[in-house]
C-alpha positions in Angstrom: 4.5 -9.2 -13.4 1.5 -8.6 -11.1 1.7 -10.6 -8.0 -0.3 -8.5 -5.6 -3.9 -7.2 -5.7 -4.9 -3.9 -4.3 -8.5 -2.9 -3.4 -10.3 -0.2 -1.5 -9.7 2.9 -3.7 -12.4 5.3 -4.6 -13.6 8.9 -4.5 -13.8 10.7 -1.2 -14.2 14.2 0.0 -11.4 16.1 1.8 -11.2 15.0 5.4 -12.7 11.6 4.6 -11.1 8.1 5.0 -10.3 5.1 3.0 -8.8 1.7 3.8 -6.6 0.1 1.1 -6.0 -3.6 1.1 -3.2 -5.6 -0.6 -3.3 -9.4 -0.9 -0.7 -11.7 -2.4 -1.5 -14.2 -5.0 -2.0 -17.8 -3.9 1.3 -18.6 -5.6 3.1 -16.4 -3.0 3.9 -18.4 0.2 4.5 -15.4 2.5 5.3 -11.7 2.5 8.3 -9.9 4.0 9.0 -6.2 4.1 6.1 -4.4 2.4 5.4 -0.9 1.1 2.8 1.4 -0.3 3.8 3.7 -3.1 1.7 6.3 -4.9 1.9 8.1 -8.2 0.0 11.4 -8.2 -0.8 13.7 -11.2 2.3 15.5 -12.2 4.4 13.7 -9.7 6.8 10.9 -9.6 6.2 7.7 -7.7 6.9 8.1 -4.0 7.2 5.7 -1.1 4.3 6.5 1.2 4.7 3.9 3.9 6.6 0.8 4.7 6.3 -2.1 7.2 9.0 -4.6 8.0 8.4 -8.3 8.6 8.8 -7.6 12.3 6.2 -4.8 12.2 8.4 -1.7 12.2 6.7 1.1 10.3 7.8 4.3 8.5 6.0 7.0 6.6 6.7 9.9 4.3 6.4 13.1 6.3 3.3 14.3 4.4 1.2 11.4 5.7 2.5 11.1 9.2 -0.3 11.1 11.8 -2.9 10.5 9.1 -2.0 7.1 7.5 -1.4 3.8 9.2 0.2 0.8 7.5 -0.5 -2.7 9.0 -0.1 -6.3 8.1 -1.8 -9.7 8.6 0.7 -12.4 7.7 -1.8 -15.2 8.1 -3.8 -13.6 5.3 -0.7 -12.5 3.4 -2.1 -9.0 3.3 -1.1 -5.4 3.9 -3.3 -2.5 4.7 -3.2 1.3 4.5 -5.7 3.2 6.6 -5.9 6.7 5.3 -7.6 9.4 7.4 -8.0 13.1 7.0 -7.5 12.8 3.3 -6.3 15.8 1.4 -6.6 16.6 -2.3 -2.8 16.2 -2.6 -3.3 12.5 -1.6 -5.0 11.9 -4.9 -2.9 9.2 -6.7 -2.8 5.7 -7.9 -1.6 3.7 -4.9 0.6 0.6 -5.4 1.4 -2.2 -3.1 5.0 -3.5 -3.3 7.4 -5.6 -1.4 9.6 -8.6 -1.0 7.7 -11.8 -1.1 8.6 -15.5 -0.8 7.7 -18.0 -3.5 9.4 -20.8 -1.6 12.0 -21.4 1.1 14.4 -18.5 0.9 13.2 -17.8 -2.6 12.4 -14.1 -2.9 10.8 -11.8 -5.5 10.0 -8.1 -5.6 6.3 -8.0 -6.2 3.9 -5.2 -7.4 0.2 -4.8 -7.7 -1.6 -3.0 -10.6 -2.6 -0.1 -8.4 -5.9 1.3 -7.0 -7.0 4.9 -7.6 -7.7 7.2 -4.7 -9.4 10.5 -5.6 -9.9 13.2 -3.0 -12.1 16.0 -4.2 -15.1 18.0 -3.2 
C-alpha cells in the first residue's frame, strides 16, 4: 500500500545535484524513523540513508559526504539532498519508514519511487 509520495527525481549530469522529497499522505498523523532506499539497474534494493525521530542520521558508505537526509515533522516530510552525483547513483529511489496512523498505531510505509538518472 502506497502511503508516501516521492518527488524530485530526474536526469542530471555527473557531478550534478538533486533534492528528493517524501511526503506522507494526509491519513498519516506523523512520521517516525525514516529511510531512503534505492534500486539500481542490476542491483538489489539497498538502504541509502536513514534518519531517526530524534534526528540521528546514517548513510551507506558509497554516499557519505555527498548525500544528506533531513526531516520536517511539521510537514511530515523527509528529504534527500544529493550532491556530486555519479552514474552509479542511477536508481529508483524509495522513501520508507515507520509512521503513525493514530496514537501508538504504527505502520511501515512505502512510496512508489522516483527515478534518478545520472548520465552525460
